[in-house]
N, C-alpha and C positions, 0 to 999 in steps of 0.2 A: 504493500500500500504506499509506503513512504517513497519507495523507488519509482513509483508511478507519479505521485503527487509532486515532488520537487522537480523532476525533469520536465513534467507537463508545464509546470509554472515557468521554468527557464525557457522553454520552447516558445510559450506564449510571449514572453518578454522580448525574445529576439525577433519574433515575427510581427508583433503588433504593438509592442511598447510596454512600459512598466505598468501602466494602469490596467492593461488587459491581463498581465501576469498576476497582479495583486487580486483581480476579480476571480481568476482561476483558482488561486490558492485559497481565497475565501470560500468559494463554492465547494471545492473538494473537502476542505476541513469541516464545513457545515453538514455535508453529506455523511461523512464518517461519523461526526458527533450524533447526528439525527438517528442513524442506525443503531449506534450504541446505546443511546438513552431509551430508545424504544424497547430494545431487548431488555433492559433493566426494568423499566416500569411496568411492562406487561408480562414479564416472565419471572423475574427474580428481583424484586425491590430491595432485598437486603444486600444486593451486590453493588449498590450505589456508593461505594466508598472503597478504601484500601482493605477493609476487613481486619486490619491489625488490632484495633481495640478489642473486637470480639474474640478474635484468635487468642489474643493475650489472656482475656478473661477465661476462656475454655482451658488453656494450658495452666492457668493458675487454680483450677479445680472446680469452676463453675459449670452448672448444667446449662447448656445452650441448645435447646432443641431446635431442629431445623437449620442449624448453622451450616452443616455440611451435607450436601446431597448431590446427586448426579446433575440435577438441573442447575444448582448454584455453580458447580465446577465448570459446566459448559458455558454459562452465561458470563461468568467472571473471566474465563479465558478469552472469549471472543471480544468482550467489551474492553479488556485491558489492552489488546492490540489496537482496537479502534480508537480508544482514548489517546494513546501515544501517536498514532497515525494522524489524528485530528489536529495535533499540535497543541494540546493543552499543556500547561506548564507543570507537568507531572512526570514521574518516572514509572517504571514497570515493576519495581522491587516489592513494594508493599502487597499489591494483589497477587504477585508470584509466590510470596511467602504463604499467603492464605491458600492459593491453588495447590501448592505443595502439600500443605496440611490436609486440605480437603481430599486430594487423591490418596494420601496415606491413610486417612480415616476410613475412606470407603473400602480400600484393600484390607485393612485390619478388621473392620466390622464383618466383611464377607468371610474371612478365613479364620477369625478368632471366635466369632460368636457360637459356632457349634460346640467349642470346648468350654463354654461358660454357661451353657444351658443344661437343665436337668428337669426331669419330669417328676413332679411331686404329687402323690396320691392324695386324693381328697376322701375323707372319711365316708364310709358307706360302701357296700359291695358293688352298687351300681354307678358309683361316681366315676366320672372320666377324669384322668389326670390333667394337671395344670402345668404349663410350661413356665419355669422360673429361671430368670436370667440373673447370674451373679453380676449386679451392677457395678460393684466396686472393682472387680477384676477386669471387667470390660472397659470401664473408664480409664483404669490405670493403663491397659494395653493401648487404647486409642490415643491417649495423651502422649505416650512415649512415641507412638508412630507418627503422630502430628509434628512433634518436635523434630524428629528425623526428616520429615518431609519439608518442613520449613528451612531447616539447615541446608538441604540439598538445593533449594531454590536459590538461596543467596550464593551458595558455591558455584552454581552454574552461571548466574547473571553476571558475577564479578570475576569469574574464573579464580575464586579464593576459597579453597576448601577449609582451611583454618579460619578464615573470616566468617564462614557460614557457621562453624561450630561455636565460636565465641559470640556471634550475634544471637544465637538461640539461647546460649547460656545466660546472657544478660537479659534477654527477652523473657525467658521463663523465671529467672532469678534463682540463686542457689538453693532457696528454700524448697523449691519444687523440682530441683534437678537431681534425678536419682543417680546413684552411683554407676550403674550399668549403662546410663545414657552416654557418657563420654565415648566409650569404645564403640558403641553402636552408631553414634553420629559421626565419629571419625571414619569407620569403615564405609558408612553409607555415602558421605561426601566424596570419599575416594573413588568409589565405584561410579558415582554420578558424574564426576569430572571425567574419568576415563570413558564412560559412555558418551559424554558430549563430545569428546575429542574424536572418538570413533565415528560418530554419526557425521561430524564435519568432514572427516576423511572420505567417507563414502560418498558424500554429496560433492566432493571436490571443492570445499571451501575451508576457511580458517577460522577458528574460534575468536580470533582477534578482531573479526569484522563485527561480532555482535556484543563484545564486552569492552569495558574501559580497561585497556591493558596496553602497556608499552612493550613492544616485542623485544627490544634491546634496551639496556640501560642507556640513559641519555645524559647530557650534560646538565647536571643539577647541583653544581658545587655552591657551597655557602661558606662563609667565614665567621669568626666570633663577632665581628661587628654587626652582623645581621641579628644576632640574638635579641637585643633590645627592641629592634623593630619587629621581630617575629612576636614577642611578648605583647607589644602594644597593639599589633594587628589582631592578635587573639583576644585581647581585651575588647577591642571595638567590635569584633564579630560576636563575642559573647552578649554584649548589649544588643546588637542587631538581632541575633537569633532569639533573644528574649522578647524583643518587641514584635518580631515577626510572628512568634507563637501566639502572643496576646492578640495581634491584629487578625489572625486567622480564626482564632476562637470567637472574637467579637463579631467578625463578619459572618461567620457561620450562624451565630446566635441571631443577629439581625435578619438574615435571610430566612431563618426558620420562623421567627415571629411574623415577618411580612407575608410569608407563604400562607400562614393560617387565614389571612384575609381573602386569598384567593382559592379557598378550599373547594368551592363549587366548581371551579374550572380545572381542577386536577384530574388526571395527570398531564393534560395538554399544556397548562401553563408552565410547568417545570420542564417539559420537553422543549417547548419554544424557548425558554430562557437559556437552556443549555446549548441549544443550536446557535442561538444568537451570541453566546458568550464565546463559542468556538470561533465564529466569524470575526468577532471582536479581537480575539487573540492573534489571528492571522492579519487582521488590518493594522493593529497597533504595531506589531513586530515589523511589518513592512514599512510603515510610515516612519518609524523611528530609524530603520535602516537607511532610509533615504538621506538622513542627516550626515551619514559617514561619507568621507571622501575615498574614491577609488584608490587602491593601492596596487602597485606593481607586485606580481608574484615573486617571492623569495626563493631561497635555496633549500628550504626545509622539505619541499615535496609534499607537504600536507594538503589535504583536500579542503579548499575554501569554497564559498558560495559567491559566484560572480554577481548575481542579481542584476543590478542596472549597470554594471561595469563592462567595459569592453574586453575583448579576448585578451588573455595574458594579465588581466587585472582581477581583483576580488574586492568585495565589500566586507570590511572587518565586523561590522555590526550584524549584517545579514548572516555571516558565518556562525555567529553565536546565538542568534535568535530564530532565523529562518532555517532551522536545522533541528535534528533530534537532540535531546539533552545529552546522550551518550557522546555523540560526535563533538559537541560543544565542550564537553568536559576534557575529551582527548586534546583538543586544541589548546585549552588553557593549561593543562598539565605538561605539555610538551616542552622539552629542554632544547629543542632545535629550532625554535621560531621566535627567538629574541628580536624584538623590535617590529615583529609583524602584526602585533595587536597593541595598540597604544592605550594609554591609561584613560583618555576620554572615551574610546570605544567600549572598553570594559565597564566603565562606570555607567554609561548610558544603558548598555545592555543589563547591567545589575538593577538599576532602577526600574526598567521596563519589566524585566522578568519577575522581580520580587513583587511588584504591583499586581500583575497578572496572577501570580500564584496565590496571593492574599484574596484577590477577588473570586478565585475559584472555590473557595471554602464554602461548604454547604450544598454545592451542586452534586447531583448523582453521577459522578465521574469516578470510575475505578482506578484511580491513579495513586501511586505512592509518593512520599515526599523525600525518599532516600536520595536519589539522583538529583531531584529538584534542589534540595538544600545544599548538596555537594556543588551544583552549578551556581548557586547564588553565592556561596562562600568562595568558590573559585573566581568568579568575576570580580568580587570585591578585593580579594587577595592579589589578583593579577593587576587590578588598577593601582593598588597601593605599591606594589612592587615596581610597576612601570614608572610611577611618579617618583619613588625614591631614586630609581636609576637615573631618571632625567634630571633630578636635582643633585646628583652626585653623592647621595648618601649611601649607596651600595653599588657593588660591582656584580652581585649575584643576578641570575636570570629571573625574570618575573614569574616564570613557571614554578619556581620553588615557593614563592609567596601564594601562588594559587593553590598548591597542595596544602600548605598550612592553613590557609583560609578555608578551604574545603572541608578539611577535618574538623576544624574549630566550629564551623557552621553545623555540620552534621551531629557532632556530639552534643551541642547545645539543644538541638531540636529533638533528638532521640534521647538525650541524657544517658548516653553510652559511651564508655571510655575505650576499653580494650577492642571491642569490635570495630569502632571508628578508626582507630590507629592501624589496625592490621589490614582492614579492607583497603584503606587509601594507600598504604605501603605496597600492598599486593598489586594494586591497580597500576602504580608507577613503576613496579618492578625495581625498586631501589631501596634496600634496607638501610642505606647510609642516611636516609631522611627520617629514620624512626625516631631519633632523639628529638629533632625539632618538631616533628609532628606530635609527639607526646607532650612537649612543651606547650604547643598551641592548644591542645585538647585540655591540659590541666588548667591553664589560665582561663580558657573560655568556659569550662565547666564551673570554676569558682565564680566567675561573674554571673553566669546564668543561674546558679543555685541561690545567689544573693537576690535575684530578682524574681525568679519563678519557683514555685514550690515543687511543681511537677513538670515532667516533659509533656509534649503535646498529646501523645497517645494516652498517658495516664490521666490527663485532664479530660479528654474525651470520655474515657471510662467512667470518670467521676461525674460528668455532666449527664451522660446518658444512663446513669445509675445501673451500670452493668455490675453483676456480682463478682467483685474483685476484692481479694483479701490483701491489704497492704502488707509489706514485710514487718512493719513495726506497729504495735498497738498505739492508739491516740492517748495523749496525756490525761484526757478525761476518764480513762479507765483505772487510773491510780487509785481512786476513791471508790471503786466498785468491786463487788464480789460476783461470783457465779450466779447466785440466786437473783441478783438485780437485772441480769441479762435475760433470763429465761422468761417465757410467757406461758400461761395456762393452755392446755390443749387437751383434746379428747383422748382418753386411754381406751384401748380395746382389750376385751378378755382374750385368753388363748383361744377359745372357741366362741366366736361372735355371731349373732344373728345377721342374716343379710341386710336388714334394714339398718342396723347400726353401723355396718361397714359402709353402706351408701351414705349415710348421714355424715360420717367421718370424711369420706371422699369430697363431700361438698365444701369442706373447709379449705381455706387457702394455706395448706401445709403439704410438705412432701414426706414428713416423717411422722410416725404414730407410735407412741409407746404401747407396749403390750404388758398388762399386769392384771393380777386378780384385783378384787374390789378393795381389799385391805392389805394386800401383799406388796412386795417390792417389785421393781420393774424387771420383767423377765426378758425383754428384748425390744427391738425396734423394727417396725415394718415399714417398708417404703410404700409410696403410692402405686408404683409399677408392680409390686409384689401383691398388693391387694387386688389390683385389677386383674392380675393373672389368674386369680381364683374365680372371678365372676363368670367367665364363659363356661366354667367346668361344673357349675351347679347342676345337680341332677335331681329330677323329681319324677318318679313313676317311669323310670327307664327312658326319660326323654332329656336331651341336653338342650338347655335353653341359652341361646346366644344373645337374647334380649332380656336383660334383667327385669325390664318392666313386666314381663309375663310370668315372673316367679312369685310364688306365695312368699311374701316377705317375712312372715312371722315363723314360718316352718323351717326355712333352710338355715343351716348353721355352717359357717366357714371356719376351717381349721387354720386360724392365723398363726399358731405356734409352728406350723410346718414351713411358712415362708418368711418367718421373721429372722432377724440376726440375734442369736441367742447370746452373744457376747458384746453387748453395746459398750461403748466408751462411757465410763461413769466417773463423775467427779463430785466432791463434796461441796455443798452449798457455800461454804466460807472460803473457797478457793479464791485467790485474788484474781480480778479480771485480766491483768496483763499476762499472768502465767497460764490462764486458760486460753487466751488469745494465741500465745506461742505454741500451745499444744495443737491447736487447730491448724495453724499456719505451717508447722513443721511436720506434724504427723499425718496431715491430709485427711483428718476425720470430717465427716459430713454432718454428724449429729451426736449429741451426748446427753445422757440422763443426768440430771442434778438430784442428788440425794442428800438427806440429812447425814449427820455423823453416825447415826444408828442404821442407816440404810433405807429409811423412809423416802419414797419418791416425792420429789417437790416439783419437777417440771422437766421440760425438754428444751434443749438449745440446739438449734440448727445452724449451719454455716451462713445461711442467708439472713437469719436473725442476728448473728454476730456481726456481719457486714453492715447491716442496717443500723445497729447500735453504734458502730465505730464511726459512722457518718454523722 
C-alpha cells in the first residue's frame, strides 16, 4: 500500500504539478483510513486503539472477556496495516504486541483447554456430568503464552530479540513475571527472529527493509564535551514527553466528551472524523514540506523524498513527514548523512508531527506510539545536534543526538528504561552508544517522574477503570485492615437449591463463598463453575438446557464438587498493605476473611481490592 501511495503521488507531481500530487496523497490516505475505520466500527470496535492498556491489564491478572478472538485478531491485523499506510502519525508496534498476544492466546486456548477440563458428576443416578474448567491453570497458561507472543512481536519489528524480552519484562512487571518465562521468551524470540530471516530469504528480500536497523556500524563518534549537551537534551526531552503525554490524554478526554453530543449520529460521525483527519495529516505534512528549500543529493546514498524538487535534489522536510515513520527514523539515526538534514528542517518536522500525533488521540486508529515517540525524540535531538554543530559547540554528528533524543522520548512516554536503551541500541547496531543512551534515559526519566505520576499506558488504564493491580499499595491502606476492605456477599451451602444459585448469579460478583449456615468457609466457587452445573440439571430423565424450565425448589446442585476447597484465607486483622502484596505477588483472585477463631467474616476479590485502591 505504501509503495503504491508514494510513487503515485510523486508521479502525479511530475506530470501535473505539486497541487495534483497533494490531492492524490490526500485521496489515497483518506481511502485507506476510511476502509480501516469501517472495519473497526462495524466488526470489532475494541480494536480502535493500540490495545496495549487492555493487554497490560490482562497480563497483570485481570479477567478481560472478549479481548482476544479470531475476529479481533483479523481486524487488528488489517487495520494496523491500513493505519500506517494512511499516514497517521503512529507506529505499528503497539497493535503488533497485541496481535502477538492474541495469536498466542488462541493457540494456547485451543491446545491447552483439553488438559484443564474435567467432567464432574452431579448427584443422582440420572444426572448428566458437568464440564468444569480449571480457570486458574488456564489463565496462567494463557498469560504466559500472551507474554511470549508480545515479546516475539517486538523482536520481529525491531530485529531485537533481547529488546523483546526486556520490553515484556517491564510491561508485565517483575511481580507477574514467572521464573520459567525468561527461558521461554528467550527461546521464542530466537526462533521468531530466525523464522523472519528465513521468510525474507525465501521471498528474496532483506529484513532491514522492514525494520529500523543499520546494516553496518556507522560514524557515530562522540566526545566528553558532548556529555553536558546530552544531559541538557535529555532534560528538555523529559519535559517535552511529559507535556506530550498530558496533551494526548487531555485531547482524548475532550474528544470523548464532545463525541457524546453526537451520539445519535454514531458511528458515522466518528468514521467521517477519522477520514477527515487522515486527509488533514496528508495536507499538513505536504504544506509544511513546501517551506523547505530543495537540497542537492549528498554522498550518503540514503533514500530521500524528492516531492517538489527537481531530479538530483530532495526535500528534507518531506523526507521526514511524507514517508513512513520507520524510514524517517532511519534517516535521523544515520551517521553517514551529516549536513543533509538541517536544524530548521528537523524542528519544523518535529512541531508538525508532534501536533498531528496529539490531535490523533481519541480516534479509533489502531496505531502504537512506540515508533512515533522515537521519531519525535529523534527529530528534536537531530535539530539540537545540528544547531550545536552550527554554533561550534560540538563536532559530533547530529545523528548521535537523534539517538539520545529518541531514547529519552521513548522512555518518558512508556516509562521504561532497560527496554528503551536496548531497543534503540540494537536499532543503530552500535554498542558504543549504550552509555550515552543510558545517560539520556536516566535524566529523562527523572524529569518525567517529577512531572507525571504514571506513563501514558498506565494513565489510560486508570482512566478507563481497567482492573489493574499497581505494584505498590496506596498510602491510604496504611490505616486499614483486611476486614475494612471486604464486603458482605451471599454464601452458598455445599448443596444448594437451584433457585438459590440463580439468585447468587444475579449479583455482581465473580466469586461466592461456600459454607454451612454456622460453619467456617469450606471453599470458593466461581461464577463459571456455577454456570457449568446449570445445563446438567436432570429431572425425570430429561436434561434441561434452559434453567427456566426446571422446578426451582426441587433441584439441588452439588456446589462442593466444583468449588476450590483450599481457598486463600487471611485473618481479619491483617494489615491492608500486607494483604495487598499477597494478592499482587501470589496472583490470588479471591480470599476468605475470617476471625482469629476461624469464623467467616467476608470475601475479598481482586476486583474489590483494585476498586478500594483507587
